[in-house]
PyMOL Python script that loads the backbone (N, CA, C, O; Angstrom):
from pymol import cmd

cmd.read_pdbstr("""\
ATOM      1  N   MET A   1      -1.898  -3.995  10.242  1.00  0.00           N
ATOM      2  CA  MET A   1      -2.550  -3.027   9.376  1.00  0.00           C
ATOM      3  C   MET A   1      -1.959  -3.147   7.974  1.00  0.00           C
ATOM      4  O   MET A   1      -0.744  -3.264   7.809  1.00  0.00           O
ATOM      5  N   MET A   2      -2.801  -3.119   7.004  1.00  0.00           N
ATOM      6  CA  MET A   2      -2.361  -3.197   5.610  1.00  0.00           C
ATOM      7  C   MET A   2      -2.291  -1.769   5.033  1.00  0.00           C
ATOM      8  O   MET A   2      -2.792  -0.816   5.629  1.00  0.00           O
ATOM      9  N   LEU A   3      -1.669  -1.658   3.887  1.00  0.00           N
ATOM     10  CA  LEU A   3      -1.468  -0.350   3.263  1.00  0.00           C
ATOM     11  C   LEU A   3      -2.788   0.377   3.043  1.00  0.00           C
ATOM     12  O   LEU A   3      -2.892   1.568   3.337  1.00  0.00           O
ATOM     13  N   SER A   4      -3.785  -0.311   2.537  1.00  0.00           N
ATOM     14  CA  SER A   4      -5.066   0.335   2.237  1.00  0.00           C
ATOM     15  C   SER A   4      -5.658   0.986   3.479  1.00  0.00           C
ATOM     16  O   SER A   4      -6.169   2.104   3.413  1.00  0.00           O
ATOM     17  N   GLU A   5      -5.592   0.294   4.606  1.00  0.00           N
ATOM     18  CA  GLU A   5      -6.128   0.829   5.862  1.00  0.00           C
ATOM     19  C   GLU A   5      -5.344   2.057   6.316  1.00  0.00           C
ATOM     20  O   GLU A   5      -5.925   3.048   6.761  1.00  0.00           O
ATOM     21  N   LYS A   6      -4.038   1.981   6.201  1.00  0.00           N
ATOM     22  CA  LYS A   6      -3.178   3.094   6.611  1.00  0.00           C
ATOM     23  C   LYS A   6      -3.437   4.328   5.753  1.00  0.00           C
ATOM     24  O   LYS A   6      -3.507   5.445   6.267  1.00  0.00           O
ATOM     25  N   LEU A   7      -3.579   4.125   4.447  1.00  0.00           N
ATOM     26  CA  LEU A   7      -3.830   5.255   3.553  1.00  0.00           C
ATOM     27  C   LEU A   7      -5.150   5.938   3.889  1.00  0.00           C
ATOM     28  O   LEU A   7      -5.228   7.165   3.943  1.00  0.00           O
ATOM     29  N   LYS A   8      -6.170   5.144   4.112  1.00  0.00           N
ATOM     30  CA  LYS A   8      -7.482   5.704   4.442  1.00  0.00           C
ATOM     31  C   LYS A   8      -7.412   6.479   5.755  1.00  0.00           C
ATOM     32  O   LYS A   8      -7.945   7.584   5.860  1.00  0.00           O
ATOM     33  N   GLU A   9      -6.757   5.898   6.744  1.00  0.00           N
ATOM     34  CA  GLU A   9      -6.605   6.542   8.050  1.00  0.00           C
ATOM     35  C   GLU A   9      -5.874   7.872   7.916  1.00  0.00           C
ATOM     36  O   GLU A   9      -6.315   8.886   8.457  1.00  0.00           O
ATOM     37  N   GLN A  10      -4.754   7.865   7.193  1.00  0.00           N
ATOM     38  CA  GLN A  10      -3.953   9.082   7.033  1.00  0.00           C
ATOM     39  C   GLN A  10      -4.702  10.142   6.230  1.00  0.00           C
ATOM     40  O   GLN A  10      -4.642  11.328   6.554  1.00  0.00           O
ATOM     41  N   ARG A  11      -5.397   9.720   5.196  1.00  0.00           N
ATOM     42  CA  ARG A  11      -6.155  10.682   4.376  1.00  0.00           C
ATOM     43  C   ARG A  11      -7.205  11.381   5.226  1.00  0.00           C
ATOM     44  O   ARG A  11      -7.390  12.594   5.133  1.00  0.00           O
ATOM     45  N   LYS A  12      -7.893  10.598   6.058  1.00  0.00           N
ATOM     46  CA  LYS A  12      -8.914  11.190   6.920  1.00  0.00           C
ATOM     47  C   LYS A  12      -8.292  12.130   7.942  1.00  0.00           C
ATOM     48  O   LYS A  12      -8.866  13.178   8.241  1.00  0.00           O
ATOM     49  N   GLN A  13      -7.136  11.780   8.481  1.00  0.00           N
ATOM     50  CA  GLN A  13      -6.448  12.659   9.430  1.00  0.00           C
ATOM     51  C   GLN A  13      -6.057  13.982   8.783  1.00  0.00           C
ATOM     52  O   GLN A  13      -6.027  15.025   9.435  1.00  0.00           O
ATOM     53  N   CYS A  14      -5.761  13.919   7.495  1.00  0.00           N
ATOM     54  CA  CYS A  14      -5.386  15.130   6.756  1.00  0.00           C
ATOM     55  C   CYS A  14      -6.608  15.885   6.217  1.00  0.00           C
ATOM     56  O   CYS A  14      -6.471  16.935   5.589  1.00  0.00           O
ATOM     57  N   ASN A  15      -7.795  15.339   6.468  1.00  0.00           N
ATOM     58  CA  ASN A  15      -9.051  15.944   5.983  1.00  0.00           C
ATOM     59  C   ASN A  15      -9.038  16.159   4.474  1.00  0.00           C
ATOM     60  O   ASN A  15      -9.463  17.201   3.976  1.00  0.00           O
ATOM     61  N   LEU A  16      -8.543  15.153   3.758  1.00  0.00           N
ATOM     62  CA  LEU A  16      -8.495  15.228   2.303  1.00  0.00           C
ATOM     63  C   LEU A  16      -9.539  14.283   1.698  1.00  0.00           C
ATOM     64  O   LEU A  16      -9.643  13.131   2.119  1.00  0.00           O
ATOM     65  N   PRO A  17     -10.301  14.753   0.728  1.00  0.00           N
ATOM     66  CA  PRO A  17     -11.196  13.829   0.034  1.00  0.00           C
ATOM     67  C   PRO A  17     -10.400  12.935  -0.924  1.00  0.00           C
ATOM     68  O   PRO A  17      -9.307  13.297  -1.361  1.00  0.00           O
ATOM     69  N   GLN A  18     -10.944  11.803  -1.232  1.00  0.00           N
ATOM     70  CA  GLN A  18     -10.262  10.873  -2.141  1.00  0.00           C
ATOM     71  C   GLN A  18      -9.940  11.533  -3.474  1.00  0.00           C
ATOM     72  O   GLN A  18      -8.885  11.273  -4.052  1.00  0.00           O
ATOM     73  N   ARG A  19     -10.825  12.376  -3.964  1.00  0.00           N
ATOM     74  CA  ARG A  19     -10.605  13.006  -5.274  1.00  0.00           C
ATOM     75  C   ARG A  19      -9.360  13.892  -5.284  1.00  0.00           C
ATOM     76  O   ARG A  19      -8.674  13.986  -6.302  1.00  0.00           O
ATOM     77  N   LYS A  20      -9.064  14.542  -4.152  1.00  0.00           N
ATOM     78  CA  LYS A  20      -7.858  15.391  -4.082  1.00  0.00           C
ATOM     79  C   LYS A  20      -6.588  14.549  -4.071  1.00  0.00           C
ATOM     80  O   LYS A  20      -5.595  14.902  -4.709  1.00  0.00           O
ATOM     81  N   VAL A  21      -6.623  13.442  -3.350  1.00  0.00           N
ATOM     82  CA  VAL A  21      -5.462  12.551  -3.329  1.00  0.00           C
ATOM     83  C   VAL A  21      -5.261  11.952  -4.718  1.00  0.00           C
ATOM     84  O   VAL A  21      -4.137  11.875  -5.216  1.00  0.00           O
ATOM     85  N   ALA A  22      -6.356  11.531  -5.334  1.00  0.00           N
ATOM     86  CA  ALA A  22      -6.280  10.972  -6.683  1.00  0.00           C
ATOM     87  C   ALA A  22      -5.703  11.993  -7.663  1.00  0.00           C
ATOM     88  O   ALA A  22      -4.852  11.654  -8.485  1.00  0.00           O
ATOM     89  N   ALA A  23      -6.158  13.221  -7.577  1.00  0.00           N
ATOM     90  CA  ALA A  23      -5.654  14.273  -8.471  1.00  0.00           C
ATOM     91  C   ALA A  23      -4.161  14.498  -8.259  1.00  0.00           C
ATOM     92  O   ALA A  23      -3.413  14.687  -9.218  1.00  0.00           O
ATOM     93  N   ALA A  24      -3.735  14.477  -7.009  1.00  0.00           N
ATOM     94  CA  ALA A  24      -2.306  14.672  -6.715  1.00  0.00           C
ATOM     95  C   ALA A  24      -1.463  13.536  -7.289  1.00  0.00           C
ATOM     96  O   ALA A  24      -0.303  13.740  -7.648  1.00  0.00           O
ATOM     97  N   LEU A  25      -2.046  12.338  -7.375  1.00  0.00           N
ATOM     98  CA  LEU A  25      -1.343  11.184  -7.954  1.00  0.00           C
ATOM     99  C   LEU A  25      -1.504  11.108  -9.468  1.00  0.00           C
ATOM    100  O   LEU A  25      -0.871  10.283 -10.128  1.00  0.00           O
ATOM    101  N   ASP A  26      -2.355  11.974 -10.013  1.00  0.00           N
ATOM    102  CA  ASP A  26      -2.678  11.977 -11.440  1.00  0.00           C
ATOM    103  C   ASP A  26      -3.336  10.663 -11.864  1.00  0.00           C
ATOM    104  O   ASP A  26      -3.017  10.096 -12.909  1.00  0.00           O
ATOM    105  N   ILE A  27      -4.266  10.194 -11.022  1.00  0.00           N
ATOM    106  CA  ILE A  27      -5.084   9.019 -11.346  1.00  0.00           C
ATOM    107  C   ILE A  27      -6.535   9.397 -11.102  1.00  0.00           C
ATOM    108  O   ILE A  27      -6.813  10.400 -10.445  1.00  0.00           O
ATOM    109  N   ASP A  28      -7.461   8.604 -11.624  1.00  0.00           N
ATOM    110  CA  ASP A  28      -8.862   8.930 -11.385  1.00  0.00           C
ATOM    111  C   ASP A  28      -9.282   8.483  -9.986  1.00  0.00           C
ATOM    112  O   ASP A  28      -8.648   7.630  -9.366  1.00  0.00           O
ATOM    113  N   THR A  29     -10.357   9.079  -9.517  1.00  0.00           N
ATOM    114  CA  THR A  29     -10.837   8.811  -8.160  1.00  0.00           C
ATOM    115  C   THR A  29     -11.201   7.340  -7.978  1.00  0.00           C
ATOM    116  O   THR A  29     -10.953   6.767  -6.917  1.00  0.00           O
ATOM    117  N   ALA A  30     -11.782   6.729  -8.999  1.00  0.00           N
ATOM    118  CA  ALA A  30     -12.165   5.316  -8.904  1.00  0.00           C
ATOM    119  C   ALA A  30     -10.950   4.429  -8.649  1.00  0.00           C
ATOM    120  O   ALA A  30     -11.026   3.478  -7.871  1.00  0.00           O
ATOM    121  N   THR A  31      -9.848   4.733  -9.292  1.00  0.00           N
ATOM    122  CA  THR A  31      -8.621   3.955  -9.082  1.00  0.00           C
ATOM    123  C   THR A  31      -8.109   4.145  -7.659  1.00  0.00           C
ATOM    124  O   THR A  31      -7.689   3.189  -7.008  1.00  0.00           O
ATOM    125  N   TYR A  32      -8.149   5.392  -7.181  1.00  0.00           N
ATOM    126  CA  TYR A  32      -7.702   5.614  -5.808  1.00  0.00           C
ATOM    127  C   TYR A  32      -8.620   4.896  -4.811  1.00  0.00           C
ATOM    128  O   TYR A  32      -8.148   4.353  -3.812  1.00  0.00           O
ATOM    129  N   CYS A  33      -9.911   4.893  -5.079  1.00  0.00           N
ATOM    130  CA  CYS A  33     -10.855   4.156  -4.208  1.00  0.00           C
ATOM    131  C   CYS A  33     -10.480   2.675  -4.156  1.00  0.00           C
ATOM    132  O   CYS A  33     -10.550   2.049  -3.098  1.00  0.00           O
ATOM    133  N   LYS A  34     -10.088   2.124  -5.290  1.00  0.00           N
ATOM    134  CA  LYS A  34      -9.672   0.715  -5.336  1.00  0.00           C
ATOM    135  C   LYS A  34      -8.415   0.500  -4.487  1.00  0.00           C
ATOM    136  O   LYS A  34      -8.284  -0.537  -3.837  1.00  0.00           O
ATOM    137  N   ILE A  35      -7.510   1.449  -4.485  1.00  0.00           N
ATOM    138  CA  ILE A  35      -6.307   1.353  -3.653  1.00  0.00           C
ATOM    139  C   ILE A  35      -6.714   1.322  -2.186  1.00  0.00           C
ATOM    140  O   ILE A  35      -6.247   0.471  -1.429  1.00  0.00           O
ATOM    141  N   GLU A  36      -7.580   2.242  -1.783  1.00  0.00           N
ATOM    142  CA  GLU A  36      -8.003   2.294  -0.380  1.00  0.00           C
ATOM    143  C   GLU A  36      -8.825   1.074   0.036  1.00  0.00           C
ATOM    144  O   GLU A  36      -8.843   0.703   1.209  1.00  0.00           O
ATOM    145  N   ASN A  37      -9.502   0.456  -0.927  1.00  0.00           N
ATOM    146  CA  ASN A  37     -10.299  -0.730  -0.619  1.00  0.00           C
ATOM    147  C   ASN A  37      -9.476  -2.012  -0.700  1.00  0.00           C
ATOM    148  O   ASN A  37      -9.979  -3.098  -0.411  1.00  0.00           O
ATOM    149  N   GLY A  38      -8.207  -1.882  -1.093  1.00  0.00           N
ATOM    150  CA  GLY A  38      -7.338  -3.048  -1.193  1.00  0.00           C
ATOM    151  C   GLY A  38      -7.557  -3.874  -2.445  1.00  0.00           C
ATOM    152  O   GLY A  38      -7.139  -5.030  -2.509  1.00  0.00           O
ATOM    153  N   ASN A  39      -8.214  -3.287  -3.446  1.00  0.00           N
ATOM    154  CA  ASN A  39      -8.496  -4.000  -4.696  1.00  0.00           C
ATOM    155  C   ASN A  39      -7.527  -3.669  -5.821  1.00  0.00           C
ATOM    156  O   ASN A  39      -7.640  -4.206  -6.923  1.00  0.00           O
ATOM    157  N   TYR A  40      -6.586  -2.795  -5.545  1.00  0.00           N
ATOM    158  CA  TYR A  40      -5.602  -2.382  -6.553  1.00  0.00           C
ATOM    159  C   TYR A  40      -4.322  -2.007  -5.819  1.00  0.00           C
ATOM    160  O   TYR A  40      -4.351  -1.291  -4.818  1.00  0.00           O
ATOM    161  N   SER A  41      -3.214  -2.494  -6.325  1.00  0.00           N
ATOM    162  CA  SER A  41      -1.927  -2.204  -5.699  1.00  0.00           C
ATOM    163  C   SER A  41      -1.262  -1.018  -6.404  1.00  0.00           C
ATOM    164  O   SER A  41      -1.046  -1.057  -7.615  1.00  0.00           O
ATOM    165  N   PRO A  42      -0.941   0.025  -5.655  1.00  0.00           N
ATOM    166  CA  PRO A  42      -0.255   1.156  -6.283  1.00  0.00           C
ATOM    167  C   PRO A  42       1.180   0.787  -6.638  1.00  0.00           C
ATOM    168  O   PRO A  42       1.750  -0.167  -6.108  1.00  0.00           O
ATOM    169  N   LYS A  43       1.736   1.561  -7.538  1.00  0.00           N
ATOM    170  CA  LYS A  43       3.143   1.392  -7.890  1.00  0.00           C
ATOM    171  C   LYS A  43       3.995   1.964  -6.756  1.00  0.00           C
ATOM    172  O   LYS A  43       3.538   2.792  -5.968  1.00  0.00           O
ATOM    173  N   ARG A  44       5.233   1.504  -6.698  1.00  0.00           N
ATOM    174  CA  ARG A  44       6.148   1.962  -5.648  1.00  0.00           C
ATOM    175  C   ARG A  44       6.268   3.482  -5.647  1.00  0.00           C
ATOM    176  O   ARG A  44       6.259   4.106  -4.586  1.00  0.00           O
ATOM    177  N   GLU A  45       6.378   4.076  -6.824  1.00  0.00           N
ATOM    178  CA  GLU A  45       6.515   5.525  -6.940  1.00  0.00           C
ATOM    179  C   GLU A  45       5.291   6.234  -6.371  1.00  0.00           C
ATOM    180  O   GLU A  45       5.404   7.299  -5.764  1.00  0.00           O
ATOM    181  N   GLN A  46       4.120   5.632  -6.576  1.00  0.00           N
ATOM    182  CA  GLN A  46       2.896   6.229  -6.053  1.00  0.00           C
ATOM    183  C   GLN A  46       2.871   6.169  -4.521  1.00  0.00           C
ATOM    184  O   GLN A  46       2.376   7.089  -3.870  1.00  0.00           O
ATOM    185  N   VAL A  47       3.396   5.102  -3.960  1.00  0.00           N
ATOM    186  CA  VAL A  47       3.452   4.980  -2.504  1.00  0.00           C
ATOM    187  C   VAL A  47       4.338   6.083  -1.929  1.00  0.00           C
ATOM    188  O   VAL A  47       4.009   6.677  -0.903  1.00  0.00           O
ATOM    189  N   ILE A  48       5.447   6.352  -2.584  1.00  0.00           N
ATOM    190  CA  ILE A  48       6.347   7.426  -2.145  1.00  0.00           C
ATOM    191  C   ILE A  48       5.636   8.776  -2.219  1.00  0.00           C
ATOM    192  O   ILE A  48       5.749   9.593  -1.306  1.00  0.00           O
ATOM    193  N   GLU A  49       4.902   9.007  -3.311  1.00  0.00           N
ATOM    194  CA  GLU A  49       4.132  10.239  -3.451  1.00  0.00           C
ATOM    195  C   GLU A  49       3.065  10.346  -2.364  1.00  0.00           C
ATOM    196  O   GLU A  49       2.844  11.418  -1.800  1.00  0.00           O
ATOM    197  N   LEU A  50       2.410   9.226  -2.081  1.00  0.00           N
ATOM    198  CA  LEU A  50       1.363   9.218  -1.059  1.00  0.00           C
ATOM    199  C   LEU A  50       1.917   9.598   0.311  1.00  0.00           C
ATOM    200  O   LEU A  50       1.255  10.298   1.077  1.00  0.00           O
ATOM    201  N   ALA A  51       3.114   9.143   0.617  1.00  0.00           N
ATOM    202  CA  ALA A  51       3.735   9.506   1.895  1.00  0.00           C
ATOM    203  C   ALA A  51       3.871  11.024   2.002  1.00  0.00           C
ATOM    204  O   ALA A  51       3.627  11.602   3.061  1.00  0.00           O
ATOM    205  N   SER A  52       4.251  11.645   0.930  1.00  0.00           N
ATOM    206  CA  SER A  52       4.400  13.102   0.921  1.00  0.00           C
ATOM    207  C   SER A  52       3.036  13.793   0.998  1.00  0.00           C
ATOM    208  O   SER A  52       2.856  14.725   1.782  1.00  0.00           O
ATOM    209  N   ILE A  53       2.095  13.348   0.204  1.00  0.00           N
ATOM    210  CA  ILE A  53       0.749  13.941   0.166  1.00  0.00           C
ATOM    211  C   ILE A  53       0.068  13.838   1.529  1.00  0.00           C
ATOM    212  O   ILE A  53      -0.580  14.779   1.987  1.00  0.00           O
ATOM    213  N   LEU A  54       0.227  12.684   2.165  1.00  0.00           N
ATOM    214  CA  LEU A  54      -0.481  12.412   3.418  1.00  0.00           C
ATOM    215  C   LEU A  54       0.361  12.708   4.665  1.00  0.00           C
ATOM    216  O   LEU A  54      -0.054  12.415   5.786  1.00  0.00           O
ATOM    217  N   HIS A  55       1.543  13.290   4.457  1.00  0.00           N
ATOM    218  CA  HIS A  55       2.426  13.678   5.566  1.00  0.00           C
ATOM    219  C   HIS A  55       2.657  12.516   6.534  1.00  0.00           C
ATOM    220  O   HIS A  55       2.446  12.633   7.741  1.00  0.00           O
ATOM    221  N   THR A  56       3.092  11.406   5.970  1.00  0.00           N
ATOM    222  CA  THR A  56       3.343  10.225   6.788  1.00  0.00           C
ATOM    223  C   THR A  56       4.699   9.620   6.430  1.00  0.00           C
ATOM    224  O   THR A  56       5.342  10.036   5.466  1.00  0.00           O
ATOM    225  N   ASP A  57       5.114   8.654   7.202  1.00  0.00           N
ATOM    226  CA  ASP A  57       6.433   8.059   7.051  1.00  0.00           C
ATOM    227  C   ASP A  57       6.525   7.195   5.781  1.00  0.00           C
ATOM    228  O   ASP A  57       5.787   6.223   5.620  1.00  0.00           O
ATOM    229  N   GLU A  58       7.429   7.568   4.903  1.00  0.00           N
ATOM    230  CA  GLU A  58       7.624   6.847   3.640  1.00  0.00           C
ATOM    231  C   GLU A  58       8.015   5.394   3.870  1.00  0.00           C
ATOM    232  O   GLU A  58       7.485   4.495   3.217  1.00  0.00           O
ATOM    233  N   LYS A  59       8.932   5.166   4.789  1.00  0.00           N
ATOM    234  CA  LYS A  59       9.390   3.796   5.056  1.00  0.00           C
ATOM    235  C   LYS A  59       8.236   2.917   5.548  1.00  0.00           C
ATOM    236  O   LYS A  59       8.118   1.759   5.148  1.00  0.00           O
ATOM    237  N   GLU A  60       7.403   3.463   6.399  1.00  0.00           N
ATOM    238  CA  GLU A  60       6.259   2.691   6.891  1.00  0.00           C
ATOM    239  C   GLU A  60       5.316   2.306   5.755  1.00  0.00           C
ATOM    240  O   GLU A  60       4.877   1.159   5.671  1.00  0.00           O
ATOM    241  N   LEU A  61       5.005   3.265   4.882  1.00  0.00           N
ATOM    242  CA  LEU A  61       4.118   2.965   3.753  1.00  0.00           C
ATOM    243  C   LEU A  61       4.745   1.952   2.808  1.00  0.00           C
ATOM    244  O   LEU A  61       4.065   1.044   2.329  1.00  0.00           O
ATOM    245  N   LEU A  62       6.036   2.100   2.537  1.00  0.00           N
ATOM    246  CA  LEU A  62       6.701   1.139   1.652  1.00  0.00           C
ATOM    247  C   LEU A  62       6.746  -0.254   2.280  1.00  0.00           C
ATOM    248  O   LEU A  62       6.627  -1.256   1.574  1.00  0.00           O
ATOM    249  N   THR A  63       6.914  -0.320   3.587  1.00  0.00           N
ATOM    250  CA  THR A  63       6.919  -1.611   4.275  1.00  0.00           C
ATOM    251  C   THR A  63       5.548  -2.274   4.163  1.00  0.00           C
ATOM    252  O   THR A  63       5.455  -3.471   3.889  1.00  0.00           O
ATOM    253  N   LEU A  64       4.494  -1.502   4.373  1.00  0.00           N
ATOM    254  CA  LEU A  64       3.136  -2.048   4.237  1.00  0.00           C
ATOM    255  C   LEU A  64       2.857  -2.466   2.795  1.00  0.00           C
ATOM    256  O   LEU A  64       2.219  -3.490   2.554  1.00  0.00           O
ATOM    257  N   TRP A  65       3.333  -1.676   1.848  1.00  0.00           N
ATOM    258  CA  TRP A  65       3.160  -1.991   0.423  1.00  0.00           C
ATOM    259  C   TRP A  65       3.838  -3.317   0.086  1.00  0.00           C
ATOM    260  O   TRP A  65       3.254  -4.169  -0.585  1.00  0.00           O
ATOM    261  N   LEU A  66       5.068  -3.483   0.553  1.00  0.00           N
ATOM    262  CA  LEU A  66       5.807  -4.716   0.290  1.00  0.00           C
ATOM    263  C   LEU A  66       5.136  -5.909   0.980  1.00  0.00           C
ATOM    264  O   LEU A  66       5.058  -6.996   0.408  1.00  0.00           O
ATOM    265  N   ALA A  67       4.661  -5.706   2.191  1.00  0.00           N
ATOM    266  CA  ALA A  67       3.954  -6.775   2.904  1.00  0.00           C
ATOM    267  C   ALA A  67       2.714  -7.221   2.129  1.00  0.00           C
ATOM    268  O   ALA A  67       2.417  -8.413   2.045  1.00  0.00           O
ATOM    269  N   ASP A  68       1.999  -6.251   1.566  1.00  0.00           N
ATOM    270  CA  ASP A  68       0.831  -6.590   0.747  1.00  0.00           C
ATOM    271  C   ASP A  68       1.227  -7.427  -0.466  1.00  0.00           C
ATOM    272  O   ASP A  68       0.566  -8.411  -0.798  1.00  0.00           O
ATOM    273  N   LEU A  69       2.320  -7.023  -1.125  1.00  0.00           N
ATOM    274  CA  LEU A  69       2.788  -7.768  -2.298  1.00  0.00           C
ATOM    275  C   LEU A  69       3.199  -9.187  -1.927  1.00  0.00           C
ATOM    276  O   LEU A  69       2.866 -10.140  -2.632  1.00  0.00           O
ATOM    277  N   ILE A  70       3.912  -9.324  -0.835  1.00  0.00           N
ATOM    278  CA  ILE A  70       4.343 -10.645  -0.385  1.00  0.00           C
ATOM    279  C   ILE A  70       3.134 -11.513  -0.065  1.00  0.00           C
ATOM    280  O   ILE A  70       3.088 -12.687  -0.432  1.00  0.00           O
ATOM    281  N   LYS A  71       2.164 -10.932   0.617  1.00  0.00           N
ATOM    282  CA  LYS A  71       0.947 -11.681   0.953  1.00  0.00           C
ATOM    283  C   LYS A  71       0.241 -12.153  -0.317  1.00  0.00           C
ATOM    284  O   LYS A  71      -0.185 -13.305  -0.405  1.00  0.00           O
ATOM    285  N   GLU A  72       0.120 -11.260  -1.295  1.00  0.00           N
ATOM    286  CA  GLU A  72      -0.556 -11.598  -2.548  1.00  0.00           C
ATOM    287  C   GLU A  72       0.149 -12.751  -3.273  1.00  0.00           C
ATOM    288  O   GLU A  72      -0.499 -13.646  -3.817  1.00  0.00           O
ATOM    289  N   ILE A  73       1.465 -12.715  -3.271  1.00  0.00           N
ATOM    290  CA  ILE A  73       2.242 -13.744  -3.963  1.00  0.00           C
ATOM    291  C   ILE A  73       2.196 -15.073  -3.220  1.00  0.00           C
ATOM    292  O   ILE A  73       2.098 -16.132  -3.840  1.00  0.00           O
ATOM    293  N   THR A  74       2.264 -15.018  -1.900  1.00  0.00           N
ATOM    294  CA  THR A  74       2.374 -16.249  -1.115  1.00  0.00           C
ATOM    295  C   THR A  74       1.030 -16.861  -0.740  1.00  0.00           C
ATOM    296  O   THR A  74       0.982 -18.031  -0.359  1.00  0.00           O
ATOM    297  N   GLU A  75      -0.045 -16.118  -0.835  1.00  0.00           N
ATOM    298  CA  GLU A  75      -1.368 -16.609  -0.425  1.00  0.00           C
ATOM    299  C   GLU A  75      -1.728 -17.957  -1.053  1.00  0.00           C
ATOM    300  O   GLU A  75      -2.189 -18.849  -0.341  1.00  0.00           O
ATOM    301  N   PRO A  76      -1.532 -18.133  -2.363  1.00  0.00           N
ATOM    302  CA  PRO A  76      -1.903 -19.428  -2.959  1.00  0.00           C
ATOM    303  C   PRO A  76      -0.963 -20.573  -2.557  1.00  0.00           C
ATOM    304  O   PRO A  76      -1.289 -21.742  -2.764  1.00  0.00           O
ATOM    305  N   GLU A  77       0.175 -20.246  -1.998  1.00  0.00           N
ATOM    306  CA  GLU A  77       1.181 -21.254  -1.638  1.00  0.00           C
ATOM    307  C   GLU A  77       1.451 -21.258  -0.134  1.00  0.00           C
ATOM    308  O   GLU A  77       2.601 -21.365   0.293  1.00  0.00           O
ATOM    309  N   LYS A  78       0.407 -21.145   0.656  1.00  0.00           N
ATOM    310  CA  LYS A  78       0.568 -21.039   2.112  1.00  0.00           C
ATOM    311  C   LYS A  78       1.400 -22.175   2.706  1.00  0.00           C
ATOM    312  O   LYS A  78       2.143 -21.976   3.667  1.00  0.00           O
ATOM    313  N   ASP A  79       1.270 -23.355   2.129  1.00  0.00           N
ATOM    314  CA  ASP A  79       1.954 -24.515   2.691  1.00  0.00           C
ATOM    315  C   ASP A  79       3.479 -24.428   2.584  1.00  0.00           C
ATOM    316  O   ASP A  79       4.186 -25.058   3.371  1.00  0.00           O
ATOM    317  N   ILE A  80       3.987 -23.665   1.633  1.00  0.00           N
ATOM    318  CA  ILE A  80       5.445 -23.552   1.481  1.00  0.00           C
ATOM    319  C   ILE A  80       5.961 -22.123   1.683  1.00  0.00           C
ATOM    320  O   ILE A  80       7.169 -21.886   1.644  1.00  0.00           O
ATOM    321  N   ALA A  81       5.044 -21.174   1.898  1.00  0.00           N
ATOM    322  CA  ALA A  81       5.430 -19.765   2.007  1.00  0.00           C
ATOM    323  C   ALA A  81       6.388 -19.510   3.173  1.00  0.00           C
ATOM    324  O   ALA A  81       7.364 -18.776   3.023  1.00  0.00           O
ATOM    325  N   ASN A  82       6.116 -20.105   4.316  1.00  0.00           N
ATOM    326  CA  ASN A  82       6.994 -19.881   5.476  1.00  0.00           C
ATOM    327  C   ASN A  82       8.397 -20.409   5.227  1.00  0.00           C
ATOM    328  O   ASN A  82       9.377 -19.771   5.610  1.00  0.00           O
ATOM    329  N   ASP A  83       8.501 -21.575   4.587  1.00  0.00           N
ATOM    330  CA  ASP A  83       9.818 -22.119   4.266  1.00  0.00           C
ATOM    331  C   ASP A  83      10.572 -21.182   3.318  1.00  0.00           C
ATOM    332  O   ASP A  83      11.773 -20.958   3.473  1.00  0.00           O
ATOM    333  N   ALA A  84       9.851 -20.642   2.341  1.00  0.00           N
ATOM    334  CA  ALA A  84      10.480 -19.720   1.397  1.00  0.00           C
ATOM    335  C   ALA A  84      10.955 -18.455   2.106  1.00  0.00           C
ATOM    336  O   ALA A  84      12.033 -17.944   1.802  1.00  0.00           O
ATOM    337  N   MET A  85      10.159 -17.945   3.047  1.00  0.00           N
ATOM    338  CA  MET A  85      10.544 -16.742   3.775  1.00  0.00           C
ATOM    339  C   MET A  85      11.766 -16.985   4.648  1.00  0.00           C
ATOM    340  O   MET A  85      12.588 -16.086   4.826  1.00  0.00           O
ATOM    341  N   GLU A  86      11.894 -18.173   5.187  1.00  0.00           N
ATOM    342  CA  GLU A  86      13.081 -18.515   5.988  1.00  0.00           C
ATOM    343  C   GLU A  86      14.336 -18.504   5.118  1.00  0.00           C
ATOM    344  O   GLU A  86      15.397 -18.062   5.559  1.00  0.00           O
ATOM    345  N   ILE A  87      14.213 -18.988   3.887  1.00  0.00           N
ATOM    346  CA  ILE A  87      15.354 -18.974   2.962  1.00  0.00           C
ATOM    347  C   ILE A  87      15.748 -17.537   2.659  1.00  0.00           C
ATOM    348  O   ILE A  87      16.934 -17.207   2.626  1.00  0.00           O
ATOM    349  N   VAL A  88      14.747 -16.677   2.436  1.00  0.00           N
ATOM    350  CA  VAL A  88      15.011 -15.270   2.149  1.00  0.00           C
ATOM    351  C   VAL A  88      15.746 -14.626   3.328  1.00  0.00           C
ATOM    352  O   VAL A  88      16.687 -13.860   3.120  1.00  0.00           O
ATOM    353  N   LYS A  89      15.334 -14.924   4.551  1.00  0.00           N
ATOM    354  CA  LYS A  89      15.960 -14.347   5.747  1.00  0.00           C
ATOM    355  C   LYS A  89      17.435 -14.741   5.849  1.00  0.00           C
ATOM    356  O   LYS A  89      18.249 -13.965   6.348  1.00  0.00           O
ATOM    357  N   MET A  90      17.778 -15.932   5.383  1.00  0.00           N
ATOM    358  CA  MET A  90      19.168 -16.409   5.489  1.00  0.00           C
ATOM    359  C   MET A  90      20.087 -15.746   4.478  1.00  0.00           C
ATOM    360  O   MET A  90      21.305 -15.787   4.648  1.00  0.00           O
ATOM    361  N   ARG A  91      19.561 -15.157   3.467  1.00  0.00           N
ATOM    362  CA  ARG A  91      20.386 -14.557   2.409  1.00  0.00           C
ATOM    363  C   ARG A  91      20.735 -13.153   2.663  1.00  0.00           C
ATOM    364  O   ARG A  91      21.423 -12.531   1.853  1.00  0.00           O
TER     365      ARG A  91
END
""", "prot")
cmd.dss("prot")
cmd.show_as("cartoon", "prot")
cmd.util.cbc("prot")
cmd.orient("prot")
């Protein structure tokens, strides 16, 4: 599951419309829609706020956020991405 999917799932569980979540983040609804659709990456601080707004685990959301960032960075370099991740694990 990616961050966008988790956010949408949690928002629906909380019965919150996108506009209310967007207002709580002090962003426009269109930007929040892009976050939920996976077309825009929120800032780390926003992910922390979202955990509070949506009553969900902050660490889980941050982990999904970081996974999304790693995927975005490594996608064009699939042939060497695994080797790079192995180096990171050793450090």
